[in-house]
VEXRO-625819 format. One record per residue (C-alpha): residue number from 1; x, y, z. Coordinates in Angstrom, 1 decimal. Layout:
<pts>
 resi      x      y      z
  NUM      X      Y      Z
...
</pts>
This chain:
<pts>
 resi      x      y      z
    1  143.6  108.7  116.2
    2  140.0  109.0  117.4
    3  140.1  106.6  120.5
    4  139.3  109.2  122.6
    5  136.1  109.4  120.8
    6  135.0  106.3  120.4
    7  135.6  104.8  123.7
    8  132.4  107.0  125.4
    9  132.3  104.2  128.1
   10  134.7  103.3  131.2
   11  135.0   99.6  131.1
   12  133.9   96.7  129.5
   13  131.0   96.1  131.9
   14  129.4   99.6  131.5
   15  129.9   99.0  127.8
   16  127.2   96.2  127.9
   17  124.5   98.0  129.8
   18  124.7  100.9  127.4
   19  124.9   98.9  124.4
   20  123.1   95.6  125.2
   21  121.9   94.0  121.8
   22  121.8   97.0  119.9
   23  123.7   94.8  117.0
   24  123.1   91.4  116.0
   25  125.8   88.5  116.2
   26  125.8   85.4  113.9
   27  128.5   82.7  114.7
   28  129.6   81.1  111.5
   29  128.6   77.7  112.2
   30  125.0   78.7  113.3
   31  122.5   76.8  111.1
   32  120.0   79.0  109.3
   33  121.8   82.1  110.3
   34  124.1   84.8  108.2
   35  127.3   83.3  108.8
   36  130.7   85.1  107.9
   37  130.7   83.0  104.8
   38  127.5   84.5  103.8
   39  128.7   87.9  104.1
   40  129.0   87.5  100.4
   41  125.2   88.1  100.5
   42  125.4   91.7  101.2
   43  125.1   94.6   98.5
   44  128.8   95.4   98.8
   45  131.6   93.6  100.2
   46  135.2   94.0  100.8
   47  137.7   91.2  101.8
   48  140.8   92.0  103.7
   49  143.7   89.3  102.3
   50  145.4   87.5  105.3
   51  142.9   89.5  107.6
   52  143.8   92.7  109.6
   53  144.9   92.4  113.5
   54  143.2   94.9  115.6
   55  143.8   95.6  119.1
   56  141.9   97.2  121.8
   57  141.8  100.9  121.9
   58  143.6  101.0  118.6
   59  141.2  101.5  115.8
   60  141.7  100.8  112.2
   61  140.4  103.2  109.8
   62  138.4  102.8  106.8
   63  136.8  105.0  103.7
   64  134.3  103.9  101.7
   65  135.7  104.7   98.5
   66  138.6  102.3   99.7
   67  136.0   99.6  100.3
   68  134.1  100.0   96.9
   69  130.9  101.2   98.0
   70  129.9  103.8   95.9
   71  129.4  107.4   98.1
   72  125.7  107.8   96.3
   73  124.6  105.2   98.8
   74  123.0  105.4  101.9
   75  124.1  102.7  104.3
   76  121.7  100.5  106.2
   77  124.3   98.0  108.0
   78  128.1   97.7  108.2
   79  128.5   93.5  108.8
   80  132.1   92.8  110.4
   81  133.8   89.4  109.7
   82  136.0   88.3  112.5
   83  137.8   85.9  114.2
   84  138.9   86.4  118.1
   85  141.4   84.2  120.4
   86  138.5   83.1  123.0
   87  140.9   80.9  124.8
   88  141.0   83.6  127.6
   89  137.5   82.7  128.7
   90  136.9   86.7  128.5
   91  134.1   88.8  127.0
   92  134.8   91.0  124.0
   93  132.9   93.8  122.4
   94  133.5   94.8  118.9
   95  132.8   98.1  117.5
   96  132.8  101.1  114.8
   97  132.5  104.5  114.7
   98  131.8  107.4  112.1
   99  131.4  111.0  112.1
  100  127.9  112.1  111.4
  101  125.2  114.8  111.6
  102  125.1  116.6  115.3
  103  122.9  114.8  117.7
  104  122.7  114.5  121.6
  105  124.3  111.7  122.9
  106  123.6  109.6  125.8
  107  125.4  112.3  128.6
  108  122.8  114.8  126.7
  109  125.7  116.7  125.3
  110  125.7  117.4  121.2
  111  127.8  115.0  119.4
  112  129.1  114.5  116.2
  113  130.7  111.2  116.7
  114  128.5  108.1  116.9
  115  129.9  105.1  117.9
  116  127.9  101.4  118.4
  117  129.2   98.1  119.5
  118  127.9   94.7  120.5
  119  128.8   93.2  124.1
  120  129.7   89.4  123.7
  121  129.8   87.8  127.1
  122  130.9   84.3  125.4
  123  132.7   85.3  122.1
  124  132.4   82.8  119.2
  125  135.9   81.9  117.5
  126  134.8   83.1  114.1
  127  131.7   85.5  114.0
  128  129.5   87.6  111.5
  129  128.3   91.1  113.6
  130  125.6   92.9  111.9
  131  125.7   96.7  113.3
  132  122.6   99.0  111.9
  133  123.2  102.7  110.5
  134  120.5  104.5  112.2
  135  118.7  106.8  109.8
  136  119.0  109.8  112.1
  137  122.8  109.2  112.4
  138  124.1  108.5  109.2
  139  127.7  108.2  108.0
  140  128.2  112.0  106.9
  141  131.9  111.5  105.8
  142  133.5  108.8  104.0
  143  135.7  107.4  106.9
  144  134.7  105.2  109.8
  145  136.7  103.0  112.1
  146  136.8   99.5  113.4
  147  137.9   98.6  116.9
  148  138.0   96.4  120.1
  149  136.1   98.2  123.0
  150  136.7   97.4  126.8
  151  139.6   97.5  129.2
  152  143.0   95.6  129.2
  153  142.7   92.4  131.3
  154  138.8   92.5  131.2
  155  138.2   91.3  127.6
  156  139.7   90.2  124.7
  157  142.0   92.4  123.4
  158  143.0   91.3  119.7
  159  140.5   90.4  117.1
  160  141.2   89.8  113.2
  161  138.9   91.6  110.3
  162  138.5   89.3  108.0
  163  135.9   91.1  105.8
  164  133.7   93.9  105.7
  165  129.9   94.0  104.1
  166  127.4   96.5  103.6
  167  123.8   97.0  103.3
  168  122.7   99.9  101.4
  169  119.0   98.7  100.6
  170  120.0   97.4   96.9
  171  120.2   93.5   97.7
  172  118.3   92.8  101.2
  173  118.7   93.4  104.7
  174  120.7   92.2  107.2
  175  118.1   90.9  109.8
  176  116.5   88.9  107.0
  177  112.6   89.6  106.5
  178  109.8   88.8  109.6
  179  108.2   85.7  108.0
  180  106.3   85.1  111.4
  181  106.2   87.6  114.0
  182  107.1   86.7  116.8
  183  109.0   83.5  115.9
  184  112.1   84.1  117.7
  185  113.6   80.6  117.0
  186  111.6   80.3  113.9
  187  110.3   77.0  114.3
  188  106.6   77.8  113.1
  189  105.0   78.7  116.2
  190  105.1   81.6  118.9
  191  105.3   80.3  122.2
  192  107.2   80.7  125.5
  193  110.3   79.6  124.1
  194  110.4   82.3  121.7
  195  110.0   84.4  124.8
  196  113.0   82.6  126.4
  197  115.7   82.6  123.5
  198  115.2   86.2  123.0
  199  115.7   86.9  126.4
  200  119.1   85.1  126.2
  201  120.1   86.8  123.3
  202  119.3   90.0  124.7
  203  121.2   89.4  128.3
  204  124.1   87.7  125.9
  205  123.4   84.2  127.8
  206  123.2   83.0  124.3
  207  125.1   84.7  120.8
  208  122.5   83.4  118.3
  209  118.9   84.0  117.6
  210  117.8   81.8  115.0
  211  115.6   84.4  113.4
  212  116.0   88.0  114.5
  213  113.8   89.9  111.9
  214  110.9   87.6  113.7
  215  111.8   89.4  117.0
  216  111.9   92.8  115.4
  217  108.6   93.9  116.8
  218  108.8   97.7  116.9
  219  110.6   97.6  113.5
  220  113.6   99.5  114.0
  221  116.5   96.9  113.2
  222  117.5   96.2  116.4
  223  116.6   94.0  119.3
  224  116.2   95.4  122.4
  225  113.9   95.3  125.8
  226  110.9   96.7  123.8
  227  110.8   93.7  121.3
  228  110.9   91.4  124.5
  229  107.8   93.4  126.1
  230  105.9   93.3  122.9
  231  106.5   89.5  122.4
  232  105.3   88.8  125.8
  233  102.1   91.1  125.0
  234  101.6   89.2  121.5
  235  101.7   85.8  123.1
  236   99.6   86.5  126.1
  237   96.6   88.7  123.6
  238   97.1   85.6  121.1
  239   98.3   87.9  118.4
  240  100.8   85.7  117.0
  241   99.3   82.6  116.2
  242   96.5   83.0  114.4
  243   95.8   80.3  112.2
  244   93.3   79.3  109.6
  245   91.0   76.6  111.3
  246   88.6   75.9  108.1
  247   85.4   76.0  109.5
  248   83.8   78.1  107.4
  249   83.0   77.0  103.9
  250   84.3   79.0  100.8
  251   80.6   80.7  100.3
  252   80.8   81.6  104.1
  253   84.3   83.2  104.0
  254   83.6   85.1  100.9
  255   81.0   87.1  102.6
  256   83.7   88.5  104.6
  257   84.7   90.3  101.2
  258   82.6   93.2  101.7
  259   83.9   95.7   98.7
  260   87.4   95.7   97.5
  261   90.1   98.0   95.7
  262   92.9   97.5   93.5
  263   96.3   98.8   93.9
  264   97.2   98.6   90.6
  265  100.1   99.4   88.1
  266  102.7   99.8   91.1
  267  104.2   96.5   92.5
  268  102.9   94.8   89.1
  269  104.6   97.3   86.9
  270  107.7   95.8   85.1
  271  109.3   95.8   81.8
  272  111.3   93.0   80.7
  273  113.3   95.3   78.2
  274  114.5   97.6   80.3
  275  115.2   95.9   83.9
  276  115.5   98.1   87.0
  277  118.3   98.0   89.2
  278  115.8   98.0   92.6
  279  112.7   97.6   94.2
  280  111.9  101.4   94.0
  281  112.9  101.8   90.5
  282  110.2   98.8   89.4
  283  107.7  100.1   92.0
  284  107.7  103.4   90.3
  285  108.6  102.6   86.8
  286  104.8  103.3   85.8
  287  104.7  106.7   86.9
  288  102.8  105.7   90.3
  289  104.5  107.2   93.6
  290  106.1  104.7   96.3
  291  102.7  102.9   98.2
  292  102.4  104.0  101.3
  293  100.8  103.3  104.9
  294   98.9  106.1  104.7
  295   97.6  105.7  101.3
  296   96.3  102.1  102.1
  297   94.7  103.9  105.7
  298   92.8  106.3  103.2
  299   91.0  103.1  101.1
  300   90.3  101.7  104.6
  301   88.4  105.3  105.7
  302   87.0  105.4  102.1
  303   85.1  102.3  103.4
  304   87.1   99.5  101.7
  305   87.8   96.0  103.7
  306   90.1   94.5  100.8
  307   92.9   95.6   99.2
  308   94.3   93.3   96.0
  309   97.9   93.9   95.3
  310   98.8   93.0   92.0
  311  102.6   91.7   92.0
  312  104.9   90.9   88.8
  313  107.7   88.5   89.9
  314  109.4   87.2   86.4
  315  112.0   90.2   86.0
  316  112.7   90.4   89.6
  317  113.7   86.8   89.9
  318  117.2   84.8   88.9
  319  116.1   83.4   85.2
  320  118.0   80.2   86.1
  321  117.3   79.4   89.7
  322  113.7   81.4   89.6
  323  114.8   82.6   92.9
  324  112.8   85.9   93.8
  325  115.3   88.3   94.8
  326  115.1   89.0   98.7
  327  114.7   92.7   98.1
  328  111.8   92.5   95.8
  329  110.0   89.6   98.3
  330  110.7   92.0  101.3
  331  109.0   95.1   99.7
  332  105.9   92.7   98.9
  333  105.7   91.5  102.3
  334  106.0   95.3  103.3
  335  103.0   96.6  101.7
  336  100.7   93.0  102.4
  337  101.7   94.0  105.6
  338  100.0   97.6  105.5
  339   97.3   96.0  104.5
  340   96.8   93.4  107.0
  341   97.7   95.9  109.8
  342   94.8   97.9  109.0
  343   92.5   94.6  109.4
  344   91.6   94.2  105.8
  345   91.7   91.5  103.8
  346   95.0   91.2  101.3
  347   94.4   89.3   98.0
  348   98.6   88.5   96.4
  349   98.7   87.4   93.1
  350  101.2   86.6   89.6
  351  100.2   89.9   87.9
  352  101.6   90.5   84.3
  353  103.7   87.5   84.1
  354  101.9   85.6   81.1
  355  104.2   86.8   78.3
  356  106.5   84.7   75.9
  357  109.4   87.0   76.2
  358  112.4   85.1   77.3
  359  112.6   85.8   81.2
  360  111.1   83.6   83.8
  361  107.2   83.6   82.9
  362  104.2   81.4   81.9
  363  102.2   81.1   79.1
  364   99.2   78.7   78.7
  365  100.0   76.2   75.7
  366  101.7   73.0   75.4
  367  104.8   74.0   73.5
  368  105.5   76.4   76.7
  369  104.0   74.4   79.6
  370  106.8   72.9   81.0
  371  108.9   76.1   81.9
  372  105.5   77.9   82.8
  373  104.6   75.2   85.7
  374  108.1   75.6   86.7
  375  107.6   79.6   87.2
  376  104.3   79.4   88.9
  377  105.3   76.5   91.2
  378  108.5   78.4   92.4
  379  106.7   81.5   92.8
  380  103.9   79.7   95.0
  381  106.3   78.0   97.0
  382  108.5   81.1   98.1
  383  105.6   83.3   98.4
  384  103.8   80.5  100.0
  385  107.0   80.0  102.7
  386  107.5   83.8  103.1
  387  103.8   84.4  104.1
  388  103.0   80.8  106.3
  389  102.1   82.8  109.7
  390   99.0   84.9  108.2
  391   95.9   84.2  108.8
  392   92.8   84.5  106.5
  393   92.9   87.7  106.2
  394   95.7   86.8  103.3
  395   94.1   85.3  100.0
  396   96.4   83.8   97.5
  397   95.2   84.2   93.6
  398   97.1   81.8   91.2
  399   97.4   83.9   87.9
  400   95.9   86.9   86.4
  401   93.9   87.0   83.4
  402   95.7   83.6   81.5
  403   95.5   83.8   77.9
  404   97.2   83.3   74.8
  405   98.8   86.8   74.6
  406   99.4   87.5   70.8
  407   96.9   85.2   69.6
  408   94.2   85.8   67.5
  409   92.1   84.1   70.1
  410   93.9   86.1   73.2
  411   90.6   87.9   74.3
  412   87.6   86.6   72.4
  413   87.0   83.6   70.1
  414   83.2   82.4   69.1
  415   84.1   78.7   69.5
  416   86.4   76.5   71.2
  417   88.6   75.2   68.8
  418   91.8   72.9   69.2
  419   94.4   76.3   70.1
  420   91.7   77.2   72.7
  421   90.7   74.0   74.3
  422   94.8   73.5   74.4
  423   94.7   76.9   76.6
  424   92.0   75.8   78.7
  425   93.7   72.2   79.3
  426   96.8   74.4   80.3
  427   95.3   77.0   82.4
  428   93.8   74.1   84.7
  429   96.9   72.3   84.9
  430   98.7   75.8   86.4
  431   96.2   76.4   88.6
  432   96.0   72.7   90.0
  433  100.1   72.9   90.0
  434  100.0   76.2   92.2
  435   97.6   75.1   94.6
  436   99.4   72.0   94.9
  437  102.6   74.1   95.8
  438  100.7   76.2   98.2
  439   99.1   73.2  100.2
  440  102.7   71.7  100.3
  441  104.1   74.4  102.3
  442  101.4   73.4  104.9
  443  100.2   75.0  108.5
  444   97.7   78.3  107.4
  445   98.7   77.8  103.5
  446   96.9   74.0  104.0
  447   93.7   75.8  104.2
  448   94.1   79.2  103.1
  449   91.5   80.5  100.4
  450   92.9   80.4   96.9
  451   91.5   82.3   94.0
  452   91.6   81.1   90.6
  453   90.8   82.5   86.9
  454   89.3   81.2   83.9
  455   90.6   81.7   80.6
  456   91.5   85.4   80.7
  457   89.2   85.9   83.6
  458   86.4   86.3   81.9
  459   82.9   85.4   82.8
  460   81.8   84.7   79.0
  461   80.1   81.3   78.8
  462   82.7   79.4   77.0
  463   85.8   80.4   79.3
  464   83.5   79.6   82.6
  465   82.6   76.5   80.8
  466   86.0   75.3   80.0
  467   87.4   75.7   83.2
  468   87.6   72.4   86.0
  469   88.7   73.7   89.5
  470   90.7   71.1   91.6
  471   88.6   69.4   94.4
  472   89.3   71.5   97.3
  473   87.1   73.3   99.9
  474   89.0   76.4  100.2
  475   89.0   77.7   96.5
  476   86.8   80.4   94.9
  477   86.9   81.6   91.3
  478   88.3   84.8   90.2
  479   86.2   86.7   87.4
  480   86.9   90.2   85.6
  481   84.0   91.9   84.7
  482   84.2   95.1   82.9
  483   80.4   95.2   81.5
  484   78.6   96.8   79.8
  485   82.2   97.1   77.4
  486   81.1  100.1   75.9
  487   80.2  102.3   78.7
  488   83.0  100.2   81.3
  489   86.0  100.0   79.1
  490   85.6  102.5   76.1
  491   83.5  105.3   77.2
  492   81.5  105.2   74.3
  493   78.2  105.1   76.1
  494   75.7  106.4   78.9
  495   74.9  103.8   81.4
  496   70.8  103.0   82.2
  497   69.5  100.1   83.9
  498   66.8   99.5   81.2
  499   69.5   99.4   78.4
  500   72.5   97.1   80.4
  501   71.1   95.6   83.1
  502   70.5   92.4   80.5
  503   74.5   91.7   80.3
  504   74.9   92.2   83.5
  505   72.2   89.6   84.7
  506   73.4   87.4   81.9
  507   77.0   86.8   83.1
  508   76.3   86.8   86.3
  509   74.0   83.9   85.8
  510   76.2   82.2   84.4
  511   78.7   82.4   86.8
  512   76.1   81.4   89.5
  513   75.1   78.1   87.5
  514   78.7   77.1   86.9
  515   80.6   77.7   90.5
  516   77.9   79.2   93.2
  517   75.6   76.5   92.5
  518   78.3   74.3   93.3
  519   79.5   75.7   96.6
  520   82.2   77.7   94.8
  521   82.2   81.5   95.7
  522   83.2   84.3   93.0
  523   85.1   87.0   93.6
  524   85.0   89.7   90.8
  525   88.4   91.3   91.8
  526   88.4   93.4   88.7
  527   85.8   95.7   87.4
  528   85.1   99.5   86.8
  529   84.2  102.0   84.3
  530   86.8  104.5   82.8
  531   86.2  108.5   83.4
  532   84.3  110.4   80.9
  533   83.7  113.3   83.1
  534   80.5  111.1   84.1
  535   80.9  110.5   88.2
  536   77.2  110.9   88.4
  537   76.3  108.2   85.7
  538   79.2  105.8   86.8
  539   78.1  106.4   90.3
  540   74.9  105.2   89.5
  541   76.4  102.1   87.2
  542   78.7  101.0   90.3
  543   76.1  100.8   92.6
  544   73.6   98.9   90.7
  545   76.7   96.8   89.7
  546   77.9   95.7   92.8
  547   74.3   95.4   94.6
  548   73.3   92.8   91.9
  549   76.5   91.1   92.3
  550   75.6   91.1   96.1
  551   72.4   89.6   95.2
  552   74.0   86.6   93.8
  553   76.9   86.3   96.6
  554   79.6   87.6   95.0
  555   82.1   90.4   95.9
  556   83.4   93.5   94.1
  557   86.8   95.2   93.7
  558   87.5   97.7   91.7
  559   90.4   98.3   89.6
  560   92.3  101.2   90.4
  561   95.4  102.3   88.7
  562   95.5  105.7   89.5
  563   94.7  107.2   86.3
  564   92.1  110.0   86.1
  565   92.3  111.4   82.4
  566   89.4  111.0   80.1
  567   88.9  107.8   78.3
  568   90.2  104.2   78.1
  569   92.2  102.6   81.3
  570   91.5  106.0   83.4
  571   90.0  104.0   86.4
  572   91.3  106.0   89.0
  573   89.1  106.6   92.5
  574   91.9  107.6   95.0
  575   94.5  109.8   94.1
  576   97.9  108.1   95.1
  577   99.9  111.4   95.5
  578   97.6  113.0   98.1
  579   95.7  110.1   99.6
  580   92.5  111.5   98.4
  581   89.0  109.9   96.9
  582   88.8  111.8   93.6
  583   85.1  110.6   93.0
  584   83.5  110.3   96.4
  585   80.0  109.9   94.7
  586   81.3  106.5   93.0
  587   83.1  105.5   96.4
  588   79.8  106.3   98.8
  589   77.4  104.5   96.1
  590   79.6  101.4   96.2
  591   79.6  101.7  100.4
  592   76.4  102.0  100.8
  593   75.3   99.0   98.0
  594   77.5   97.0  100.3
  595   76.6   97.8  103.9
  596   74.5   95.0  104.4
  597   77.1   92.6  102.7
  598   78.2   89.4  105.3
</pts>
């Protein structure tokens, strides 16, 4: 028995002072919060038939093997579904303890036993309690104990443990995901009421908080006085209720995009034939390292002010309900926050989901239109809701290069026949359906700036003229322009202004006549030239390209897939292993060319 180790405090009041609000509690009847019933959302659940009675001071011991958690998994949280007799009116403090690596405890002593609990001044009869496992105090062995802290006559003496839930990072976060920083009560605004609700929760005047994740402002998966201070400061500074007022025209707004960079082949990596088990496996499946804050900072330091984040969704969602997996949405949001927190613009899209494969996807023809619209609207409804509190620094892009994959007309056609016209019509309808889904979520999404592509995002005149954009004041055209092709894509030619400028001027004139002259800005959100051991020539081309685009009012976003060999598909500029600029002359040329933009 390890009662002496777990009871590190004398009396319930002292326990409350030491451990106040270190865990989260959710009564079973609290609307919108994880409940005892919803413990099934954990990565692993151990149900105790009939429940297990636990008396104060008499811990119940469990092993991970017993509960079905693989020993290879690193625990992030343990959830406890408990019921208690609260008729006495006494407080309660459910807790757990376990062996961990050596650390210095509150008394300044070295310890290998860690315990954490939740002080409940007004216990709820049926409750789910979530206790985080600190990264620096992991479970070192498979055994852990569940117990009631306190002293006889001063706190509830008995509880029944109905189930244990374990979060390992495979399927979600116990606190949920932050949707609006500071919005503790989840009413889509951040104001004094959020301060009041968080303060009540921290002082145990209330046992519930509608959105704990939104209040976790210091990012340590625990709610404490630091979060309350950050919330007050954020409200005073106006940091949390940033809105899109829509006073700028789309053309004016587009000028803020000075120079962009694509985070290619990371969150867009996917293979429906070989589904992965976790967000990490998907993110690294095409050979790129995990995206880090340092990488995004390096991108900003290099001179870019915009990051496009391509994302594939189809293989990461339920193929019946089309619900995006929580772990995937959470990871996408984390990366978006890396960009936004660096005061940069972020473009978020649907990428690589254009395929006739048998998982949620879209394909722009009449035969596949019904499920294509279902997929596109499902993605944008969920993404829009998750990012509703973000201001105009976040831009949505409806689709990436929508086209007839595998068809003879996939990339090029000499004229518009019935097959191509059908694809044009379907893409126009999908763009409109995506925009409708975004706008219907309201809030900032009512005026969020949204990018839309032509067929294949191509600047060819037939593709451009086949596009019909919805009637909306906050939309922009998305174009991909790898031109001249033999230089930019195939590495089979050198660049010279005398030999290649005409092709660039021609397609930009097409875009100007169709879009810019009608008040619709253009973002060339993919362009680049592959490596041919020709940094000087590529730098000369890049400077001319972005200067010319800027003269038309267009912004450019370099496609970087972290590939640095010679030849096709090698567009890397910033090496992600060391977060270093591999070709500084190219980057410096583009930064110089756009220094006066906006």
